C-alpha angles and dihedrals in degrees: 000000000000119000087221095068114108118257120265115265128219126189134198108200097203138026092192098095102046116151117235119259113266116185128191115252112281094031130103137186128226142145130247114292112152149029087258087062089058089055091047090050090051090051094048093048093045092052093043099047103022094233135104112272129198115190094191093057100031099043116002095050092053117097089231092065118120120155091233090059095063110076132193134192106210132199110204088343092308112121107235103163135028142187131173131219098217138174125223111181093212090070094054136257097281096048120090121207119223102217140183101359109184141162135191102251095231088063095052120127097039098094092249095133088054091050093049090048091047091052089053091049091051088051090052090052091048088054091054100259114151101197140008139225134191139182123221143164127260093240096053092093098156089051092048090051089053092049091050089051088052091056100260117143131196114271118198110222098150134044090244094057102083094055094041092050089050088055093047090049091054091049091050096047118110115277095033 
């Protein structure tokens, strides 16, 4: 598979029926509020994606940045997961963009990525967005499972997408 293929796209047609956040005991939810949060975001993204992250350039410098759009799930006040309620004009004014969902690997398996994403989706709804879109990579199977649980569905925006989604579906099927 070529690295030059566009990312897979997933779409959630409505934000009206979002479930409430429900965190495990010992975890809390909050949005960005300090320079330390930028450092925590960098750490989460670096550990999640295995590449150097820079909150100031990737998020804060963008015109879509608002502190209340960057969400963290914290364990004993330490941010361990993040998701961002973003806006990309190319998707339209009423479509939110779920952006930069990450989790410290040692906290995987607790549904924290789902909770961070859900907080971002609630923020989109609060801002008047009607639906949401995201882009992801074929190999991010745990993330794709989370997005499916959140009500996102594959959206074909490139000729390669149907075949790639067929492959992802096979990889996600029981027994794999």
